C-alpha positions as CSV (number, residue, x, y, z in Angstrom):
1,X,111.6,-121.6,-2.5
2,X,114.5,-120.2,-4.5
3,X,116.2,-117.0,-3.4
4,X,115.8,-117.1,0.4
5,X,118.7,-115.0,1.9
6,X,120.8,-116.6,4.5
7,X,121.2,-113.4,6.5
8,X,118.3,-111.6,8.2
9,X,120.1,-108.4,8.8
10,X,119.6,-105.1,6.9
11,X,121.0,-104.6,3.4
12,X,123.6,-102.1,4.6
13,X,125.1,-104.4,7.2
14,X,125.1,-107.3,4.7
15,X,127.0,-105.2,2.2
16,X,129.5,-104.1,4.8
17,X,129.8,-107.8,6.0
18,X,129.2,-106.9,9.6
19,X,126.8,-108.5,12.1
20,X,123.4,-106.7,12.3
21,X,121.7,-106.6,15.7
22,X,118.3,-106.5,13.9
23,X,116.7,-103.9,16.2
24,X,114.1,-102.5,13.9
25,X,113.0,-100.0,12.6
26,X,116.7,-98.8,12.8
27,X,119.6,-101.2,13.7
28,X,122.3,-99.9,16.0
29,X,124.9,-99.9,13.2
30,X,122.8,-97.6,11.1
31,X,122.1,-95.4,14.1
32,X,125.8,-95.1,14.9
33,X,126.7,-94.2,11.3
34,X,123.6,-91.9,10.7
35,X,122.4,-94.2,8.0
36,X,118.8,-94.6,6.9
37,X,118.2,-98.2,7.8
38,X,116.3,-100.1,5.1
39,X,114.9,-102.5,7.8
40,X,114.7,-106.3,7.5
41,X,115.0,-108.0,4.1
42,X,112.1,-109.7,2.4
43,X,111.9,-113.3,3.4
44,X,111.2,-114.6,-0.1
45,X,112.3,-113.6,-3.5
46,X,111.0,-114.8,-6.8
47,X,112.6,-115.4,-10.2
48,X,110.9,-115.1,-13.5
49,X,111.5,-118.4,-15.4
50,X,109.9,-117.2,-18.6
51,X,106.7,-117.8,-20.5
52,X,106.7,-121.5,-19.6
53,X,105.1,-120.6,-16.3
54,X,102.1,-119.2,-18.1
55,X,101.2,-122.4,-20.0
56,X,100.5,-125.6,-18.2
57,X,99.3,-123.9,-15.0
58,X,96.7,-126.7,-14.5
59,X,98.9,-129.7,-14.7
60,X,98.0,-131.2,-11.4
61,X,95.4,-134.0,-11.6
62,X,91.9,-133.8,-10.1
63,X,91.4,-137.5,-9.7
64,X,92.1,-139.2,-6.4
65,X,93.7,-142.4,-7.7
66,X,96.2,-141.4,-10.3
67,X,98.0,-138.7,-12.2
68,X,97.6,-139.1,-16.0
69,X,98.7,-136.5,-18.6
70,X,97.1,-137.7,-21.9
71,X,97.5,-134.4,-23.8
72,X,100.9,-133.7,-25.4
73,X,100.3,-130.0,-25.3
74,X,100.3,-129.9,-21.6
75,X,103.4,-129.7,-19.4
76,X,104.9,-131.8,-16.7
77,X,105.8,-130.4,-13.2
78,X,108.8,-132.4,-12.1
79,X,110.5,-132.0,-8.7
80,X,114.3,-131.8,-9.2
81,X,115.4,-131.8,-5.6
82,X,114.4,-130.8,-2.1
83,X,116.5,-129.1,0.6
84,X,115.6,-128.6,4.4
85,X,117.2,-125.5,5.9
86,X,118.4,-125.1,9.4
87,X,115.4,-123.0,10.4
88,X,113.0,-125.7,9.4
89,X,112.0,-124.2,6.0
90,X,111.9,-126.5,3.0
91,X,113.1,-125.5,-0.5
92,X,111.7,-127.3,-3.5
93,X,113.0,-126.9,-7.0
94,X,110.7,-127.9,-9.9
95,X,111.1,-128.1,-13.7
96,X,108.2,-127.5,-16.1
97,X,108.9,-129.4,-19.4
98,X,107.0,-130.9,-22.4
99,X,107.2,-134.4,-23.9
100,X,109.3,-133.2,-26.9
101,X,112.2,-131.8,-24.7
102,X,115.5,-133.6,-24.4
103,X,114.8,-134.2,-20.8
104,X,111.5,-135.9,-21.4
105,X,110.6,-138.8,-19.1
106,X,108.2,-141.6,-19.5
107,X,104.7,-140.9,-18.1
108,X,104.6,-141.7,-14.5
109,X,101.5,-142.9,-12.8
110,X,101.5,-142.2,-9.1
111,X,98.9,-142.5,-6.4
112,X,97.6,-139.3,-5.0
113,X,98.9,-140.1,-1.6
114,X,102.4,-140.6,-2.9
115,X,102.4,-137.3,-4.8
116,X,101.1,-135.5,-1.8
117,X,103.6,-137.0,0.5
118,X,106.5,-136.0,-1.7
119,X,105.5,-132.3,-1.6
120,X,104.6,-132.2,2.1
121,X,106.9,-130.6,4.7
122,X,108.7,-132.7,7.3
123,X,107.0,-133.5,10.5
124,X,106.3,-131.5,12.6
125,X,105.4,-128.8,10.1
126,X,106.9,-125.3,10.5
127,X,104.5,-122.4,9.6
128,X,106.2,-119.3,8.3
129,X,104.3,-116.0,8.4
130,X,104.6,-113.4,5.6
131,X,107.1,-110.6,6.2
132,X,105.5,-107.6,8.0
133,X,105.4,-104.3,6.3
134,X,107.5,-101.3,7.4
135,X,104.5,-99.6,8.9
136,X,103.7,-102.7,10.9
137,X,107.3,-102.9,12.2
138,X,107.1,-99.2,13.2
139,X,103.8,-99.7,15.0
140,X,105.2,-102.7,16.8
141,X,108.3,-100.8,17.8
142,X,106.2,-97.9,19.2
143,X,104.0,-100.3,21.2
144,X,107.1,-101.8,22.8
145,X,108.6,-98.4,23.5
146,X,105.6,-96.9,25.2
147,X,106.0,-99.1,28.3
148,X,109.8,-99.7,28.0
149,X,112.4,-98.5,30.5
150,X,112.2,-97.4,34.1
151,X,109.4,-95.3,35.6
152,X,111.0,-92.1,34.5
153,X,111.2,-93.3,30.9
154,X,107.8,-94.8,30.3
155,X,106.0,-92.8,27.7
156,X,102.6,-94.2,28.7
157,X,102.4,-91.4,31.3
158,X,102.0,-88.9,28.5
159,X,98.3,-89.7,28.4
160,X,95.8,-91.9,26.6
161,X,96.4,-90.3,23.2
162,X,99.9,-92.0,23.0
163,X,98.2,-95.4,23.1
164,X,96.2,-94.6,20.0
165,X,99.2,-93.6,17.9
166,X,100.3,-97.1,16.7
167,X,97.0,-97.7,15.0
168,X,97.4,-94.5,13.0
169,X,100.8,-95.3,11.5
170,X,100.8,-95.7,7.7
171,X,98.2,-93.0,7.1
172,X,100.2,-89.8,7.4
173,X,103.9,-89.4,6.5
174,X,104.6,-86.7,9.1
175,X,103.2,-88.9,11.9
176,X,105.3,-91.9,10.7
177,X,108.5,-89.8,10.6
178,X,107.8,-88.2,14.1
179,X,107.2,-91.7,15.6
180,X,110.5,-92.9,14.2
181,X,112.3,-89.9,15.8
182,X,110.5,-90.4,19.1
183,X,111.5,-94.1,19.3
184,X,115.1,-93.2,18.4
185,X,115.3,-90.6,21.2
186,X,113.7,-92.8,23.8
187,X,116.0,-95.7,22.9
188,X,119.1,-93.4,23.1
189,X,118.1,-92.3,26.6
190,X,117.6,-95.9,27.7
191,X,121.1,-96.9,26.6
192,X,122.6,-93.6,27.8
193,X,124.1,-92.6,24.5
194,X,126.2,-89.5,23.9
195,X,124.9,-86.0,23.1
196,X,124.9,-86.4,19.4
197,X,123.1,-89.7,19.5
198,X,120.1,-88.6,21.6
199,X,118.2,-87.3,18.5
200,X,119.3,-88.6,15.1
201,X,119.8,-85.5,13.0
202,X,118.8,-87.3,9.8
203,X,115.6,-88.7,11.3
204,X,114.7,-85.3,12.8
205,X,115.3,-83.3,9.6
206,X,113.2,-85.8,7.7
207,X,110.4,-85.5,10.2
208,X,110.5,-81.7,10.0
209,X,110.4,-81.9,6.2
210,X,107.5,-84.3,6.3
211,X,105.6,-82.1,8.8
212,X,106.2,-79.0,6.6
213,X,104.9,-80.9,3.5
214,X,101.8,-82.0,5.3
215,X,101.1,-78.5,6.7
216,X,101.2,-77.1,3.1
217,X,98.6,-79.6,2.0
218,X,95.1,-78.3,2.4
219,X,93.6,-81.6,3.6
220,X,96.5,-83.1,5.6
221,X,97.4,-79.8,7.2
222,X,94.2,-79.7,9.1
223,X,94.2,-83.4,10.0
224,X,94.5,-84.8,13.6
225,X,97.4,-87.0,12.5
226,X,99.5,-83.9,11.4
227,X,98.6,-82.3,14.8
228,X,99.8,-85.4,16.6
229,X,103.1,-85.3,14.6
230,X,103.8,-81.8,15.9
231,X,103.1,-82.8,19.5
232,X,105.3,-85.9,19.2
233,X,108.2,-83.7,18.0
234,X,107.7,-81.5,21.0
235,X,108.1,-84.6,23.2
236,X,111.4,-85.4,21.4
237,X,112.7,-82.0,22.3
238,X,111.6,-82.5,25.9
239,X,113.4,-85.8,26.2
240,X,116.5,-84.4,24.6
241,X,116.7,-81.7,27.2
242,X,117.6,-78.0,27.1
243,X,120.4,-77.3,24.6
244,X,121.2,-74.9,21.8
245,X,118.6,-75.1,19.2
246,X,116.0,-76.8,21.4
247,X,112.6,-76.0,19.9
248,X,110.2,-77.4,22.5
249,X,108.0,-74.4,22.7
250,X,108.2,-73.8,19.0
251,X,106.5,-77.2,18.5
252,X,104.0,-76.6,21.3
253,X,103.2,-73.2,20.1
254,X,102.8,-74.4,16.5
255,X,100.5,-77.2,17.7
256,X,98.5,-74.6,19.6
257,X,98.1,-72.4,16.5
258,X,97.1,-75.4,14.5
259,X,94.4,-76.2,17.1
260,X,93.2,-72.7,17.0
261,X,92.9,-72.8,13.2
262,X,91.0,-76.1,13.4
263,X,88.5,-74.6,15.8
264,X,86.8,-76.0,18.9
265,X,84.4,-78.1,16.9
266,X,87.2,-80.2,15.6
267,X,87.9,-81.5,19.1
268,X,84.7,-83.4,19.7
269,X,86.7,-86.4,18.2
270,X,88.0,-88.4,21.2
271,X,91.6,-88.7,19.9
272,X,91.8,-85.0,19.0
273,X,90.4,-84.1,22.5
274,X,93.0,-86.3,24.2
275,X,95.7,-84.5,22.3
276,X,94.3,-81.1,23.4
277,X,94.0,-82.2,27.0
278,X,97.6,-83.3,27.1
279,X,98.9,-80.2,25.4
280,X,97.0,-77.6,27.5
281,X,99.8,-76.9,29.9
282,X,102.4,-76.4,27.1
283,X,100.1,-74.1,25.2
284,X,99.6,-71.9,28.2
285,X,103.3,-71.7,29.0
286,X,104.0,-70.8,25.3
287,X,101.4,-68.0,25.7
288,X,103.1,-66.8,28.9
289,X,106.4,-66.4,27.0
290,X,104.7,-64.5,24.2
291,X,102.8,-62.4,26.7
292,X,99.7,-62.7,24.7
293,X,96.2,-64.0,25.8
294,X,95.8,-67.8,25.5
295,X,93.1,-68.9,23.1
296,X,92.0,-71.7,25.5
297,X,90.7,-69.0,27.9
298,X,88.3,-67.7,25.2
299,X,84.6,-68.6,25.8
300,X,84.4,-70.7,22.6
301,X,87.2,-73.0,23.9
302,X,86.6,-73.2,27.6
303,X,83.9,-75.8,27.5
304,X,86.0,-78.0,25.2
305,X,89.5,-77.5,26.7
306,X,88.3,-77.7,30.4
307,X,85.4,-80.1,30.1
308,X,85.2,-81.9,33.4
309,X,82.2,-84.2,32.7
310,X,82.9,-87.8,33.4
311,X,86.1,-87.1,35.2
312,X,87.2,-88.3,38.7
313,X,87.6,-85.9,41.6
314,X,91.3,-85.6,41.1
315,X,91.0,-85.0,37.4
316,X,88.4,-82.3,38.0
317,X,90.9,-80.5,40.3
318,X,93.5,-80.8,37.6
319,X,91.1,-79.3,35.0
320,X,90.1,-76.5,37.4
321,X,93.8,-75.6,38.0
322,X,94.5,-75.4,34.3
323,X,91.4,-73.2,33.7
324,X,92.8,-70.8,36.3
325,X,96.3,-71.1,34.8
326,X,95.0,-70.1,31.4
327,X,94.3,-66.6,32.7
328,X,98.0,-65.9,33.5
329,X,99.1,-65.0,29.9
330,X,96.4,-62.3,29.8
331,X,97.7,-60.9,33.0
332,X,101.2,-60.9,31.7
333,X,100.1,-59.0,28.7
334,X,98.4,-56.4,31.0
335,X,101.7,-56.1,32.9
336,X,103.5,-55.5,29.7
337,X,101.0,-52.9,28.6
338,X,101.4,-51.1,31.9
339,X,104.9,-50.1,31.0
340,X,103.5,-48.0,28.1
341,X,101.7,-45.8,30.6
342,X,104.4,-45.7,33.3
343,X,106.5,-42.6,33.8
344,X,110.3,-43.0,34.1
345,X,110.0,-41.9,37.8
346,X,107.0,-44.1,38.6
347,X,109.0,-46.2,41.1
348,X,109.9,-43.2,43.3
349,X,108.4,-42.5,46.6
350,X,105.3,-40.8,45.2
351,X,103.6,-44.1,44.0
352,X,99.9,-43.4,44.5
353,X,97.0,-45.5,43.5
354,X,93.5,-46.4,44.5
355,X,93.5,-49.5,46.7
356,X,89.8,-49.9,46.8
357,X,89.8,-53.3,45.1
358,X,92.2,-54.8,47.6
359,X,90.6,-56.5,50.6
360,X,92.6,-55.5,53.7
361,X,91.4,-58.7,55.4
362,X,92.4,-61.0,52.6
363,X,93.2,-64.5,53.8
364,X,96.7,-65.1,52.4
365,X,97.1,-68.7,53.7
366,X,98.0,-70.7,50.7
367,X,99.0,-74.0,52.4
368,X,97.4,-75.8,49.4
369,X,98.2,-78.8,47.3
370,X,97.3,-80.4,44.1
371,X,97.1,-84.1,43.2
372,X,97.1,-86.5,40.2
373,X,98.3,-84.0,37.7
374,X,99.6,-85.4,34.4
375,X,103.2,-84.4,33.4
376,X,101.7,-82.0,30.9
377,X,100.6,-79.6,33.6
378,X,103.7,-77.4,33.4
379,X,106.0,-78.8,30.8
380,X,109.7,-78.1,30.5
381,X,110.5,-74.6,29.2
382,X,112.2,-73.7,26.0
383,X,115.9,-73.0,26.5
384,X,116.9,-72.1,23.0
385,X,118.6,-68.8,22.3
386,X,115.7,-67.8,20.0
387,X,113.2,-68.1,22.9
388,X,115.0,-65.5,25.0
389,X,114.8,-62.7,22.4
390,X,115.0,-59.1,23.6
391,X,111.8,-57.8,25.0
392,X,111.6,-54.1,24.7
393,X,108.6,-53.0,26.8
394,X,109.6,-49.4,27.2
395,X,107.9,-46.5,25.4
396,X,107.6,-42.8,25.5
397,X,105.8,-41.4,28.5
398,X,102.2,-40.4,27.9
399,X,102.1,-37.0,29.6
400,X,98.4,-36.3,29.2
401,X,96.6,-36.0,32.5
402,X,99.6,-36.3,34.9
403,X,98.4,-36.1,38.5
404,X,100.3,-34.3,41.2
405,X,102.0,-37.6,42.3
406,X,103.7,-37.8,38.9
407,X,101.7,-40.9,37.7
408,X,99.5,-40.7,34.6
409,X,95.8,-41.3,35.1
410,X,95.8,-44.0,32.4
411,X,98.4,-45.9,34.3
412,X,96.5,-45.7,37.6
413,X,93.3,-46.9,36.0
414,X,95.0,-49.7,34.1
415,X,96.9,-50.9,37.2
416,X,93.7,-51.0,39.1
417,X,92.0,-53.2,36.5
418,X,95.0,-55.6,36.5
419,X,95.1,-55.7,40.3
420,X,91.5,-56.7,40.4
421,X,92.1,-59.5,37.9
422,X,95.0,-60.9,39.9
423,X,93.1,-60.8,43.2
424,X,90.2,-62.7,41.6
425,X,92.6,-65.3,40.2
426,X,94.2,-65.7,43.6
427,X,90.8,-66.3,45.1
428,X,90.3,-69.1,42.6
429,X,93.6,-70.7,43.6
430,X,92.7,-70.4,47.3
431,X,89.3,-72.2,46.6
432,X,91.2,-75.0,44.9
433,X,93.5,-75.3,47.9
434,X,90.7,-76.3,50.2
435,X,90.3,-79.7,48.6
436,X,94.0,-80.1,47.9
437,X,94.9,-79.6,51.5
438,X,92.5,-82.3,52.6
439,X,94.2,-84.9,50.4
440,X,97.7,-83.7,51.2
441,X,97.1,-84.1,55.0
442,X,95.2,-87.4,55.0
443,X,98.4,-89.5,55.1
444,X,97.8,-91.4,51.8
445,X,99.3,-89.0,49.3
446,X,102.7,-88.1,50.8
447,X,105.0,-88.9,53.6
448,X,107.8,-86.7,54.9
449,X,111.1,-88.4,55.8
450,X,114.6,-87.3,56.6
451,X,116.6,-86.3,53.5
452,X,118.8,-89.1,52.1
453,X,121.1,-86.8,50.1
454,X,124.4,-86.2,51.8
455,X,125.1,-82.6,52.6
456,X,121.6,-81.5,51.5
457,X,120.5,-78.1,53.0
458,X,116.9,-79.5,53.0
459,X,116.5,-81.5,56.2
460,X,113.4,-83.5,55.0
461,X,112.0,-84.8,51.7
462,X,108.5,-85.6,50.5
463,X,107.9,-89.0,49.1
464,X,104.6,-89.3,47.1
465,X,102.5,-92.3,46.5
466,X,102.4,-91.3,42.8
467,X,105.0,-89.3,40.9
468,X,102.1,-87.6,39.2
469,X,101.2,-86.1,42.6
470,X,104.8,-84.8,42.9
471,X,104.5,-83.1,39.5
472,X,101.1,-81.7,40.4
473,X,102.0,-80.2,43.8
474,X,105.2,-78.7,42.4
475,X,103.3,-77.0,39.5
476,X,100.6,-75.7,41.8
477,X,103.0,-74.2,44.4
478,X,105.0,-72.6,41.6
479,X,101.8,-71.0,40.1
480,X,100.9,-69.7,43.5
481,X,104.3,-68.0,43.7
482,X,103.7,-66.5,40.3
483,X,100.4,-65.0,41.3
484,X,101.9,-63.6,44.5
485,X,104.7,-62.0,42.4
486,X,102.1,-60.2,40.3
487,X,100.5,-58.8,43.4
488,X,103.9,-57.7,44.8
489,X,104.6,-55.8,41.5
490,X,101.2,-54.0,41.6
491,X,101.1,-53.0,45.3
492,X,103.0,-50.0,46.6
493,X,106.3,-50.8,48.3
494,X,104.9,-49.6,51.6
495,X,101.9,-51.9,51.6
496,X,102.2,-54.4,54.5
497,X,100.6,-57.1,52.4
498,X,103.8,-57.4,50.5
499,X,105.7,-58.8,53.5
500,X,103.0,-61.4,54.0
501,X,103.1,-62.4,50.4
502,X,106.9,-62.8,50.5
503,X,106.7,-64.9,53.6
504,X,104.2,-67.1,52.0
505,X,106.4,-67.5,48.9
506,X,109.3,-68.6,51.1
507,X,107.1,-71.3,52.6
508,X,106.0,-72.5,49.2
509,X,109.6,-72.4,47.9
510,X,110.6,-74.7,50.8
511,X,107.8,-77.1,50.0
512,X,109.0,-77.3,46.3
513,X,112.6,-78.0,47.5
514,X,111.4,-81.0,49.6
515,X,110.2,-82.7,46.4
516,X,113.7,-82.9,44.7
517,X,114.5,-86.4,45.8
518,X,111.3,-87.7,44.4
519,X,111.8,-85.9,41.1
520,X,115.3,-87.2,40.8
521,X,114.2,-90.8,41.3
522,X,111.8,-90.5,38.3
523,X,114.1,-88.7,35.9
524,X,114.0,-87.6,33.2
525,X,110.2,-87.5,32.5
526,X,109.3,-87.3,36.2
527,X,111.7,-84.3,36.6
528,X,110.7,-82.3,33.5
529,X,108.7,-79.9,35.7
530,X,111.7,-78.9,37.8
531,X,112.8,-76.3,35.3
532,X,109.6,-74.5,36.1
533,X,108.9,-75.0,39.8
534,X,112.5,-74.7,41.0
535,X,113.1,-71.5,38.9
536,X,110.1,-70.0,40.7
537,X,111.3,-71.1,44.1
538,X,114.9,-69.9,43.6
539,X,114.4,-66.2,44.6
540,X,112.8,-67.1,48.0
541,X,115.4,-69.5,49.4
542,X,118.7,-68.9,51.2
543,X,122.0,-68.6,49.1
544,X,123.2,-72.1,50.1
545,X,119.9,-73.6,48.9
546,X,120.1,-71.5,45.7
547,X,123.5,-73.1,45.0
548,X,122.0,-76.5,45.8
549,X,119.2,-75.9,43.3
550,X,121.6,-75.0,40.5
551,X,123.7,-78.1,41.2
552,X,120.6,-80.3,41.1
553,X,119.1,-79.0,37.9
554,X,122.5,-79.1,36.2
555,X,122.9,-82.7,37.3
556,X,119.7,-83.4,35.4
557,X,121.2,-81.9,32.3
558,X,124.2,-84.2,32.7
559,X,121.8,-87.2,32.9
560,X,120.3,-86.0,29.6
561,X,123.8,-85.6,28.1
562,X,123.5,-81.9,27.5
563,X,126.8,-80.5,26.6
564,X,128.1,-77.9,29.1
565,X,129.1,-75.6,26.3
566,X,125.5,-75.7,24.9
567,X,123.6,-74.8,28.1
568,X,124.1,-74.5,31.9
569,X,122.0,-73.1,34.6
570,X,123.5,-70.1,36.4
571,X,122.1,-67.5,38.8
572,X,121.6,-65.0,35.9
573,X,119.8,-67.6,33.8
574,X,117.4,-68.6,36.6
575,X,116.6,-65.0,37.5
576,X,116.0,-64.0,33.9
577,X,113.7,-66.9,33.3
578,X,111.8,-66.2,36.5
579,X,111.4,-62.6,35.5
580,X,110.1,-63.6,32.0
581,X,107.3,-65.5,33.7
582,X,106.5,-62.9,36.3
583,X,106.3,-59.8,34.1
584,X,109.7,-58.2,34.5
585,X,110.4,-55.7,31.7
586,X,114.1,-56.4,31.6
587,X,115.7,-58.0,28.5
588,X,116.0,-61.7,28.8
589,X,119.3,-62.5,27.2
590,X,121.3,-65.4,28.6
591,X,124.9,-64.4,29.1
592,X,126.1,-68.0,29.4
593,X,124.8,-69.2,26.0
594,X,127.6,-69.3,23.4
595,X,125.5,-67.9,20.6
596,X,124.6,-64.9,22.7
597,X,128.2,-64.2,23.6
598,X,129.1,-64.3,19.9
599,X,126.3,-61.9,19.1
600,X,127.7,-59.4,21.7
């Protein structure tokens, strides 16, 4: 067939006369030069030879013995020459002509077998498939990417919803654009590219534009495909790592608000429900940062978001943990509201309250574990400057009804209510710990071995049978520290329970530190939780271990090619992030972030 190109590279590479590696949907040359790769060329091109093709379309004979053209008004189909290409394809050139042309030939009578043989391909025949569409190529690239790379890079761990995305490509422009960015980011991590190549700015901006366009459409804005696009862009930010402008929680929070607008009835669809199940942890973390109640804890959502029917034992434990976790944002809001009642001298020695809702015989043994938790349990936190805006929780003192101790009655009553909430939440965590301890201690989940890291202040390390167990235990221990922190803030400084809670937190922090080797071996996806669990453990370990934690989580940033000028963990950064999650009223401004320094 006329017009078959010799090169199978993209148009841009052919114009530049350079070799194209043909890695679709975007070749490496186009990625390097931030070009929009047009993809592979069409395998066949056609030329319009004029109106002569319209007439004489039925010139082939229907008889089996001979080809006879008795009518002078019909045309002849004459083969001019035949060419066999290197790849096995055959190019035939034909001429359509009438009897009165200058190139007229005498009528030729051929047997049907001779005519057929002249047009047949050489033996053995080579079957050429039609060129796949761009959407088909994108789907095929995503299927290959889902299971590509080492254990720490396999996106199949993101949950069952990711397996359904390839079949939905071609139906929503925002989803198509988000998939292209995700493939680009994953490929960049696999080949350990530089900082600027982790996420293609052109592909990312195009995806944001497509997402915004779909959100403005009344029908597409409420579709599951648009929701999926927002979730995938959040995964891109998680893979790229913490850096200036990282918008992980912005995408997670936006996806959560879209889910809330769609309503719980929308998530009876299996694909939408899988997206909700994967995104639960991120939605709760975003609500913790906003210090506003999480909509997943509302009665209308609980039965959908934390449905445990048909789940295995481990999956039910995971669901129960997230159900308890969803109550933390509401408690953080209560802690923020307490500051509106608190007097400037409330932390002095005259800190009185009614302790009737605290059980003096409360069992504070939290040697508990959690297993088989997907990586979405406690996703990586948002490290952008925008996420650490000033939080001014102070207000004028309400002087009405001040008791002799100097504390307003409204504050005492409100603190009592919050204290009861925290105690009930802690009781639910202790109940979960009963089953978790059993699995942790049965010898099949984890083994404790001497640490292999040279100079490590942690003598032993945990090695789990599944890296999901590592993520699950880390997340649960960190949540236990958070709940204990709430109790410590609400109890009077002289209460003996505080020393017990602090001792328990030190034990939980040491357990978290023992999981670092396992997290590092499954980086980056298997270590995304460390920015949450190690931040919560930091306050309750010795100074040498604190330095070791900062070195470790900064080493993870180096693996993700995060520029040191964009973000680095420091003692101040860790403590500010920990305070943000445990209800501190201090401003959470990061002094080591360049944009913040400029603002000052």
